MARTORKOL-600985 format. One record per residue: y, z, x of N, C-alpha, C in turn. Coordinates in Angstrom, 2 decimals. Atoms other than C-alpha are relative to their C-alpha. Example, Ala and Ser with C-alpha at 12.3 -4.5 7.8 and 13.67 -1.06 7.14 Angstrom:
<atoms>
ATOM      n_py      n_pz      n_px     ca_py     ca_pz     ca_px      c_py      c_pz      c_px
ATOM     -1.19      0.00      0.89     -4.50      7.80     12.30      1.20      0.00      0.90
ATOM     -1.19     -0.06     -0.82     -1.06      7.14     13.67      1.09      0.73     -0.77
</atoms>
This chain:
<atoms>
ATOM      n_py      n_pz      n_px     ca_py     ca_pz     ca_px      c_py      c_pz      c_px
ATOM      0.19     -1.09      0.68     91.41    -24.10     51.83     -1.45     -0.10     -0.40
ATOM      1.21      0.04      0.45     88.24    -25.09     49.88     -1.38      0.51      1.32
ATOM      0.70     -0.04     -0.88     86.60    -25.67     53.21     -0.23      1.60      0.27
ATOM     -0.38     -1.11     -0.47     87.85    -22.23     54.33     -0.76      1.15     -1.04
ATOM      0.60     -0.69      0.96     86.64    -20.66     51.17     -1.86     -0.07      0.25
ATOM      1.51      0.15     -0.35     82.88    -22.08     51.53     -0.67      0.70      1.34
ATOM      0.36     -0.90     -1.03     82.72    -20.84     55.01     -0.05      1.57      0.10
ATOM     -0.03     -1.33     -0.20     83.26    -17.39     54.32     -0.77      0.58     -0.94
ATOM      1.31     -0.37      0.94     80.85    -17.51     51.26     -1.18      0.07      0.90
ATOM      1.09      0.74     -0.61     78.52    -18.77     53.79     -0.28      1.35      0.84
ATOM      0.06     -1.12     -0.92     79.20    -15.71     56.16     -0.58      0.96     -0.78
ATOM      0.57     -1.07      0.83     78.68    -13.21     53.16     -1.33     -0.31     -0.22
ATOM      1.30      0.27      0.23     75.56    -14.60     52.29     -0.80      0.09      1.20
ATOM      0.33     -0.25     -1.42     74.55    -14.64     55.99     -0.12      1.32      0.23
ATOM     -0.07     -1.38     -0.30     75.37    -11.12     56.25     -1.06      1.09     -0.87
ATOM      0.77     -0.86      1.02     73.73     -9.89     53.26     -1.59     -0.09      0.37
ATOM      1.40      0.08     -0.57     70.59    -11.51     54.32     -0.50      0.77      1.19
ATOM      0.19     -0.74     -1.12     70.62     -9.81     57.44      0.15      1.57      0.06
ATOM     -0.42     -1.40     -0.17     71.46     -6.30     56.30     -1.32      0.68     -0.02
ATOM      1.21     -0.72     -0.28     68.67     -3.93     57.40     -0.56      0.63     -1.20
ATOM      0.86     -0.95      0.94     65.76     -2.68     55.31     -0.04      1.24     -0.12
ATOM      0.18     -1.55     -0.06     65.93      0.68     54.04     -1.31      0.21      0.54
ATOM      1.20     -0.03     -0.70     63.35      2.36     56.19     -0.49      1.27     -1.20
ATOM      0.58     -0.81      0.67     60.80      4.03     54.08      0.00      1.71      0.53
ATOM     -0.27     -1.56      0.07     61.02      8.05     53.56     -1.39      0.43      0.04
ATOM      1.58     -0.62      0.10     57.67      9.46     54.37     -0.10      1.35      0.20
ATOM     -0.45     -1.25      0.63     58.92     13.05     53.89     -1.36      0.64      0.89
ATOM      1.13     -0.69     -0.98     56.68     14.22     57.01      0.67      1.42      0.26
ATOM     -0.75     -1.49      0.06     59.23     17.26     57.05     -0.82      1.06     -1.14
ATOM      0.15     -1.03      0.40     57.03     18.91     54.56     -1.50      0.68      0.89
ATOM      1.12     -0.76     -1.02     54.47     19.70     57.39      0.56      1.08      0.94
ATOM     -0.68     -0.84     -0.63     57.01     21.74     58.88     -0.25      0.03      1.88
ATOM      0.03      0.24     -1.37     56.00     20.12     62.54      1.04      0.28      0.86
ATOM     -1.17     -0.03     -0.87     58.96     21.54     64.65     -0.34      1.27      1.17
ATOM      0.73     -0.74     -0.73     57.77     23.14     67.91      1.36      1.12      0.19
ATOM     -0.76     -1.46     -0.02     59.52     27.10     68.16     -0.23      0.43     -1.65
ATOM     -0.07     -0.59      1.29     59.15     27.26     64.36     -1.01      0.96     -0.51
ATOM      1.25     -1.27      0.47     57.38     30.32     63.05      0.42      0.28     -1.43
ATOM      0.20     -0.38      1.67     56.70     31.13     59.53     -1.09      1.50     -0.22
ATOM      0.65     -1.29      0.30     55.83     35.00     58.22     -0.45     -0.14     -1.40
ATOM      0.57      0.12      0.98     53.75     35.55     55.44     -0.54      1.32     -0.72
ATOM      0.72     -1.40      0.59     52.83     38.54     53.06     -1.61     -0.46     -0.38
ATOM      1.18      0.43      0.37     49.02     38.07     52.80     -1.01      1.25     -0.92
ATOM      0.47     -1.32      0.69     46.85     39.95     50.28     -2.03     -0.79     -0.01
ATOM      1.21      0.29     -0.09     42.94     39.54     50.85     -1.24      0.56     -0.57
ATOM      0.80     -0.16      0.92     40.44     40.51     48.21     -1.89     -0.41      0.45
ATOM      1.67      0.07     -0.24     36.43     40.90     48.93     -0.82      0.61     -1.20
ATOM      0.89     -0.48      0.92     34.29     41.19     45.85     -1.48      0.19      0.37
ATOM      1.19      0.05     -0.35     30.56     42.69     46.01     -0.39      1.17     -0.91
ATOM      0.19     -1.28      0.44     29.36     44.58     43.18     -1.38      0.60      0.07
ATOM      1.48     -0.35     -0.74     26.00     44.79     44.72      0.08      1.57      0.30
ATOM     -0.05     -0.98     -0.39     27.35     47.59     46.51      1.33      0.73     -0.23
ATOM     -1.10     -0.64      0.79     30.26     48.68     44.15      1.38     -0.33      0.82
ATOM     -0.49      0.20     -0.91     32.29     47.22     46.45      1.79     -1.42     -0.14
ATOM     -1.22      0.63      0.34     36.25     45.65     45.73      0.83      0.08      1.22
ATOM     -0.88     -0.72     -0.90     38.16     46.09     48.77      0.67     -1.33      0.11
ATOM     -1.30      0.93     -0.09     41.75     44.57     49.12      0.71      0.53      1.23
ATOM     -0.75     -0.20     -1.05     43.44     44.10     52.44      1.76     -0.55     -0.23
ATOM     -1.33      0.18      0.10     47.34     43.90     52.75      0.33      0.45      1.21
ATOM     -0.73     -0.05     -1.70     49.02     42.58     56.10      0.71     -1.58     -0.42
ATOM     -0.78      1.11     -0.24     51.15     39.83     57.31     -0.50     -0.83      0.94
ATOM      0.45      1.35     -0.71     50.29     36.70     58.81      1.47     -1.10      1.00
ATOM     -1.21      0.71     -0.49     52.92     34.91     61.48     -1.31     -1.50      0.38
ATOM      0.35      1.09     -1.08     52.34     31.20     62.48      1.08     -0.51      0.59
ATOM     -1.00      0.71     -1.07     54.23     29.35     65.23     -0.57     -1.55      0.76
ATOM      0.38      1.56     -0.36     54.17     25.79     66.23      0.42      0.14      1.98
ATOM      0.19     -0.02     -1.08     53.95     25.75     69.92      0.14     -0.99      1.09
ATOM     -0.11      1.31     -1.19     54.05     23.61     73.44     -1.20     -0.73     -0.44
ATOM      1.30      1.06      0.21     52.16     20.33     73.23     -1.09      0.02      0.79
ATOM      1.44      0.08     -0.43     48.82     19.61     73.85     -0.39     -1.23     -0.08
ATOM      0.95      1.13      0.11     46.53     16.67     74.55     -1.34      0.06     -0.50
ATOM      1.27     -0.32      0.46     43.54     16.58     72.31     -1.13     -0.98      0.52
ATOM      0.55      0.54     -0.31     40.47     15.18     73.16     -0.32     -1.85     -0.26
ATOM     -0.21      1.42      0.19     41.35     11.80     71.55      1.07     -0.70      0.53
ATOM     -1.35      0.37     -1.04     44.58     11.38     73.93      1.34      0.01     -0.97
ATOM     -1.10      0.35      0.83     46.72     11.99     71.18      0.79      1.37     -0.28
ATOM     -1.07     -0.91      0.17     49.83     14.14     71.30      0.06      1.20     -1.01
ATOM      0.10     -1.03      0.81     49.75     17.44     69.58      0.62      1.20      0.32
ATOM     -0.61     -1.51     -0.51     51.01     21.20     69.35     -0.87      1.13     -0.48
ATOM      0.72     -0.96      0.22     49.59     24.44     69.64      0.48      0.98     -1.43
ATOM     -0.61     -0.81      1.50     49.68     26.43     66.14     -0.82      1.34      0.18
ATOM      0.46     -1.77     -0.61     49.33     30.23     67.24      0.05      0.73     -1.67
ATOM     -0.20     -0.61      1.14     48.59     32.78     64.39     -0.24      1.43      0.17
ATOM     -0.54     -1.23     -0.39     49.46     36.32     64.48     -0.11      0.74     -1.07
ATOM      0.32     -1.36      1.40     48.46     39.56     61.97      0.92      1.19      0.78
ATOM     -0.32     -1.82     -0.48     49.89     42.97     61.74     -0.26      0.54     -0.93
ATOM      0.19     -0.85      0.92     49.14     45.62     59.66      1.06      0.61     -1.07
ATOM     -1.23     -0.44      0.72     52.56     46.65     58.71      1.49     -0.92      0.54
ATOM     -1.21      0.89     -0.29     56.21     45.18     59.12      0.18      0.96      1.65
ATOM     -0.57     -0.43     -1.30     56.65     48.00     62.13     -0.99     -0.18      0.98
ATOM      1.53      0.18     -0.89     53.14     47.08     63.73      0.43     -1.02      1.04
ATOM     -0.09      1.13     -1.11     53.29     44.65     67.11     -0.94     -1.33     -0.72
ATOM      0.91      0.98      0.21     51.84     41.32     66.33     -0.94     -0.05      0.69
ATOM      1.17      0.65     -0.75     48.35     40.45     67.57     -0.16     -1.29     -0.37
ATOM      0.45      1.42     -0.05     47.11     37.20     68.43     -1.59      0.13     -0.82
ATOM      1.06      0.32      0.67     44.49     35.92     65.95     -1.08     -1.03      0.23
ATOM      0.46      0.90     -0.57     43.87     32.71     66.88      0.74     -1.14      0.46
ATOM     -0.84      1.51     -0.62     45.09     29.05     68.44     -0.94     -1.07     -0.60
ATOM      0.54      1.17      0.48     44.86     26.16     66.09      0.57     -1.29      0.67
ATOM     -0.74      1.22     -0.17     46.31     22.62     66.90      0.31     -1.02     -1.26
ATOM     -0.55      0.72      1.12     48.25     20.24     64.83      0.97     -1.13      0.23
ATOM     -0.75      1.30     -0.65     49.69     17.05     64.82      0.15     -1.01     -1.43
ATOM     -0.09      1.49      1.02     50.85     13.76     62.55     -0.44     -1.24      0.75
ATOM      0.32      0.96     -0.12     49.12     10.96     62.79     -0.04     -1.32     -0.71
ATOM     -0.30      1.07      1.59     50.33      7.93     61.09      0.25      0.58     -1.25
ATOM     -0.32     -0.50      1.57     50.40      9.04     57.39     -0.45      0.96      0.03
ATOM      1.04     -1.05      0.63     48.16     11.76     58.02      0.85      1.57      0.87
ATOM     -0.61     -1.33     -0.40     49.44     15.44     58.81     -1.63      1.06      0.25
ATOM      1.52     -0.94     -0.69     46.10     17.31     60.84      0.50      1.20      0.23
ATOM      0.02     -0.89     -0.65     45.41     20.43     61.64     -1.72      0.71      0.10
ATOM      1.46     -0.06     -0.30     42.37     21.42     63.51     -0.26      1.72      0.40
ATOM      0.11     -0.88      0.19     41.21     24.76     62.73     -1.62      0.64      0.26
ATOM      1.22     -0.18     -0.36     38.27     26.49     64.35     -0.68     -1.12      0.54
ATOM      0.43      1.54     -0.80     37.45     22.97     66.27     -0.77     -0.82     -1.27
ATOM     -0.10      0.80      0.82     37.55     21.55     62.55      1.03     -0.49     -0.62
ATOM     -1.35      0.24      0.08     40.12     19.09     62.09     -0.05     -0.35     -1.55
ATOM     -0.76      0.05      1.38     41.77     19.08     58.44      0.84     -1.17     -0.42
ATOM     -1.16      0.90      0.52     43.84     16.34     56.77      0.67      0.70     -1.34
ATOM     -0.10     -0.75      1.34     46.14     18.66     55.03      1.07     -0.71     -0.75
ATOM     -1.02      0.67      1.00     49.00     16.15     53.94     -0.31     -1.49      0.46
ATOM      0.01      1.52     -0.18     48.98     12.49     53.51      1.48     -0.65     -0.45
ATOM     -1.21      0.28      0.02     52.26     10.73     53.76      0.33     -1.33     -0.70
ATOM     -0.90     -1.07      0.65     54.57      9.87     51.54     -0.77      0.33     -1.31
ATOM      0.47     -1.02      1.41     53.57     12.39     48.63      0.15     -1.20     -1.24
ATOM     -0.25      0.68      1.61     52.84     10.42     45.31     -1.12      0.42     -0.59
ATOM      0.95     -0.43      1.23     50.93     10.96     42.16     -1.42     -0.80      0.58
ATOM      0.82      1.04     -0.12     48.78      7.98     43.40     -1.02      0.60      1.18
ATOM      1.01     -0.46     -1.21     47.41      9.57     46.87     -1.29      1.16     -0.14
ATOM      0.59     -0.87     -0.08     44.64     11.31     47.23     -1.33     -0.34      1.45
ATOM      0.89     -0.08     -1.30     41.91     12.24     50.19     -0.72      1.26      0.12
ATOM      1.26     -1.17      0.00     39.19     14.31     51.54      0.46      0.64      1.58
ATOM     -0.60     -0.76     -1.25     40.78     17.03     53.82     -1.10      0.06      1.17
ATOM      1.08     -0.12     -1.15     37.55     17.07     55.79     -0.90     -1.22      0.38
ATOM      0.61      1.38     -0.35     36.83     13.36     56.15     -0.19      0.07      1.65
ATOM      0.33     -0.25     -1.48     37.09     14.21     60.03     -0.74      1.30      0.65
ATOM      0.50     -1.22     -0.65     35.27     17.14     60.21     -1.66      0.14     -0.54
ATOM      1.48     -0.15      0.38     31.35     18.47     59.69      0.04      0.86     -1.38
ATOM      0.45     -0.82      1.13     32.18     20.70     56.47     -0.20     -1.00     -1.17
ATOM      0.22      0.73      1.25     31.61     19.41     52.88      0.92     -0.58     -0.28
ATOM     -0.94      0.49      0.33     33.92     17.24     51.21      1.13      0.91     -0.82
ATOM     -0.78     -0.64      0.67     37.09     18.52     49.77      1.13     -0.90     -0.54
ATOM     -1.12      0.72      0.38     39.17     16.45     47.62      1.08      0.56     -0.04
ATOM     -1.47     -0.51      0.24     42.94     16.69     47.32      0.69     -0.58     -0.62
ATOM     -0.90      1.07      0.20     45.69     15.15     45.74      1.32      1.15     -0.64
ATOM     -1.02     -0.63     -0.40     49.31     15.93     45.37      0.71      0.45     -1.82
ATOM     -0.45     -0.50      1.06     50.86     17.64     42.13      1.55      0.71     -0.04
ATOM     -1.29     -1.08     -0.13     54.72     18.98     41.52      0.70     -0.68      0.76
ATOM     -0.72      0.40     -1.26     56.16     16.69     43.72      1.56     -0.23      0.15
ATOM     -1.36     -0.08     -0.30     59.60     17.31     45.26      0.38      0.61     -0.69
ATOM     -0.32     -1.26      1.13     59.95     20.24     42.85      0.86      1.20      0.53
ATOM     -0.55     -1.01     -0.31     62.00     23.33     43.28     -0.58      1.12     -0.28
ATOM      0.54     -1.12     -0.07     60.33     26.35     43.74      0.05      1.30      0.69
ATOM      0.21     -1.49     -0.64     60.37     30.11     44.75     -0.77      0.54      0.38
ATOM      1.35     -0.93     -0.65     58.01     32.01     47.09      1.01      0.86      0.55
ATOM     -0.36     -0.82     -0.67     59.03     35.15     48.70      1.62      0.70     -0.13
ATOM     -1.71      0.05      0.02     62.82     35.28     46.99      0.42     -0.61      0.73
ATOM     -0.94      1.16     -0.45     63.54     32.18     48.50     -0.07     -0.94     -0.55
ATOM      0.32      1.43      0.77     64.11     29.05     46.57      0.00     -0.83      1.06
ATOM      0.41      0.80     -0.81     63.07     26.17     48.32      0.02     -1.56     -1.03
ATOM     -0.44      1.16      0.81     64.87     22.72     47.32     -1.28     -0.96      0.02
ATOM      1.11      0.95     -0.19     61.77     20.46     47.96     -1.17      0.43      0.09
ATOM      1.38     -0.40     -0.43     58.09     21.35     47.59     -0.75     -0.88     -0.83
ATOM      0.98      0.72      0.85     54.96     19.56     46.87     -0.99      1.03      0.06
ATOM      0.79     -0.82     -0.13     52.02     21.14     45.84     -1.58     -0.78      0.02
ATOM      1.39      0.20     -0.36     48.16     20.23     47.15     -0.93      0.47     -0.90
ATOM      1.20     -0.40      0.71     45.38     20.55     44.68     -0.94     -0.22      0.68
ATOM      1.24     -0.15     -0.88     42.11     21.35     45.97     -0.96      0.07     -1.41
ATOM      1.10     -0.61      0.97     40.03     23.21     43.24      0.53      0.82     -1.42
ATOM     -0.58     -0.84      1.47     40.68     24.17     39.49     -1.41     -0.10     -0.98
ATOM      1.24      0.14      1.30     37.17     24.92     37.54     -0.10      1.47      0.03
ATOM      0.09     -1.27      0.37     36.70     27.88     35.39     -1.01     -0.06     -1.04
ATOM      0.95     -0.13      0.97     33.69     28.65     33.19     -0.62      1.20     -0.41
ATOM      0.40     -1.48      0.46     31.58     31.57     31.67     -0.66      0.60      1.70
ATOM      0.45     -0.47     -0.72     30.19     32.41     35.17      0.81     -0.21      1.10
ATOM     -0.66     -0.48     -0.95     32.84     31.43     37.80      1.41     -0.43     -0.20
ATOM     -1.45      0.21      0.00     36.50     31.01     38.47      0.35     -0.82      1.73
ATOM     -0.40      0.37     -1.56     37.29     28.52     41.54      1.72     -0.74     -0.14
ATOM     -1.08      0.54      0.24     41.03     27.93     41.93      0.66     -0.27      1.66
ATOM     -0.44     -0.01     -1.50     42.47     26.65     45.42      1.05     -0.99      0.10
ATOM     -0.61      1.28     -0.56     45.70     24.68     46.42      1.06      0.81      0.79
ATOM     -0.93     -0.31     -1.07     48.58     24.58     48.78      1.51     -0.22     -0.56
ATOM     -1.18      0.40      0.24     52.44     24.74     48.47      0.81     -0.45      1.08
ATOM     -0.67      0.13     -0.75     54.51     22.85     50.93      1.75     -0.24     -0.22
ATOM     -1.45      0.32      0.00     58.40     23.18     51.50      0.11     -1.10      1.10
ATOM     -0.65      0.64     -1.02     60.63     20.86     53.65      0.44      0.52      0.49
ATOM     -0.81     -0.94     -1.26     61.42     21.97     57.15     -0.56      1.22      0.00
ATOM      0.51     -1.18     -0.35     59.08     24.59     56.80     -1.44      0.24      0.05
ATOM      1.48      0.15     -0.17     55.27     23.82     56.03     -0.29      0.44     -1.33
ATOM      0.64     -0.91      1.10     53.33     25.95     53.93      0.70      1.30     -0.33
ATOM     -0.48     -1.04      0.14     54.56     28.29     52.13     -0.54      0.89     -1.34
ATOM      0.84     -0.52      0.51     52.09     29.18     49.77     -1.36      0.07      0.00
ATOM      1.85      0.54      0.09     48.18     29.39     49.60     -0.63      0.94     -1.01
ATOM      0.50     -0.78      0.95     46.29     30.43     46.90     -1.67     -0.64     -0.24
ATOM      1.26      0.03      0.00     42.40     30.75     46.96     -0.88      0.91     -0.69
ATOM      0.62     -1.49      0.86     40.03     32.41     44.40     -1.43     -0.91     -0.24
ATOM      1.29      0.25      0.22     36.27     31.96     44.51     -0.66      1.07     -0.52
ATOM      0.84     -0.96      0.58     34.61     34.33     41.91     -1.22     -0.45     -0.63
ATOM      1.48      0.18      0.61     31.27     34.60     40.50     -0.17      1.42     -1.13
ATOM      0.14     -1.16      1.14     31.02     36.82     37.10     -1.18      0.04     -0.09
ATOM      1.35     -0.14      0.79     27.52     36.52     36.30     -0.33      0.34     -1.50
ATOM     -0.13     -0.17      1.70     28.27     36.42     32.56      0.65      1.45     -0.29
ATOM     -0.76     -1.19      0.30     30.12     39.67     33.14      1.89      0.05      0.38
ATOM     -1.50      0.02     -0.45     33.93     40.39     33.02      0.27      0.73      0.99
ATOM     -0.50     -0.21     -1.35     33.74     42.21     36.33     -0.53     -1.55      0.97
ATOM      0.31      1.02     -0.63     33.69     39.88     39.07     -1.61      0.51      1.13
ATOM      1.20     -0.34     -0.70     30.09     39.98     40.70     -0.08      0.04      1.54
ATOM     -0.17      0.21     -1.38     30.66     38.61     43.88      1.21     -1.13      0.16
ATOM     -0.59      0.79     -0.22     33.51     36.58     45.51      1.09      0.36      0.98
ATOM     -0.74      0.18     -1.18     36.52     35.99     47.81      1.35     -0.15     -0.93
ATOM     -1.45      0.02      0.38     40.41     36.02     46.99      1.03      0.16      1.15
ATOM     -1.24     -0.26     -1.14     43.47     35.30     49.55      1.09     -0.80     -0.21
ATOM     -1.09      0.37      0.31     46.64     34.70     48.75      1.16      0.29      1.14
ATOM     -1.20     -0.42     -1.22     49.47     34.24     51.48      1.52     -0.26     -0.72
ATOM     -1.35      0.45      0.75     53.18     34.02     50.04      1.01      0.19      1.17
ATOM     -1.17      0.16     -0.83     56.13     33.01     52.14      0.86      1.49     -0.07
ATOM     -0.39     -0.91     -0.15     57.84     35.81     53.38      1.75     -0.22      0.96
ATOM     -1.28      0.13     -0.95     60.64     34.57     56.28     -0.51     -0.95      0.76
ATOM      0.33      1.22     -0.94     60.81     31.84     58.65      1.12     -0.04      1.28
ATOM     -1.55      0.03     -0.74     63.22     31.07     61.78     -0.99     -1.06      1.42
ATOM      0.47      0.43     -1.07     62.85     29.89     65.48     -0.15      0.98      1.15
ATOM      0.16     -1.27     -1.08     61.43     31.89     68.54     -0.82     -1.02      1.31
</atoms>
């Protein structure tokens, strides 16, 4: 009896030691890279130029679409990322441009106008920090995560799990610069906030640009 008990105990110990280690969750779903997925945004774009008394506001919709596989010049497998615009809901979509995106190891990259940008680094943690333009010719753009895995609502849609990518938050008597993006699991970008205004010691914006993209809807086609 004792011998059988010892034998069973050894089997239990061996089984426990051979148990598979849990696979780390990198949360790559935040990038939303799934072929045929589209996302529609309501866009507000503002251009300020007090020198010519110009404060133009453009309101339109933007649709992004993950397309077919593409092999880049480094031999990596990525997907075409097409962007379409229209002036109103009833207007037809017009192709704006074609970018490319992929997940390379722990990096989610998007090639915008031939500039490769690191949009996300997995897995999202408070300790993560990176240069979005590390692989491009553009100036350094430091990024870090905030509000990780939080519930947020955009365009009347509640998303169970989102992350905020902080980029610029600078305000003084002369300027206001605010730049961040919000990504939701299984969708990708759901909110884009960019403001770069120069006040020149005035209440009114002297020169500047603002761009806001808010999630409207998504699906597959």
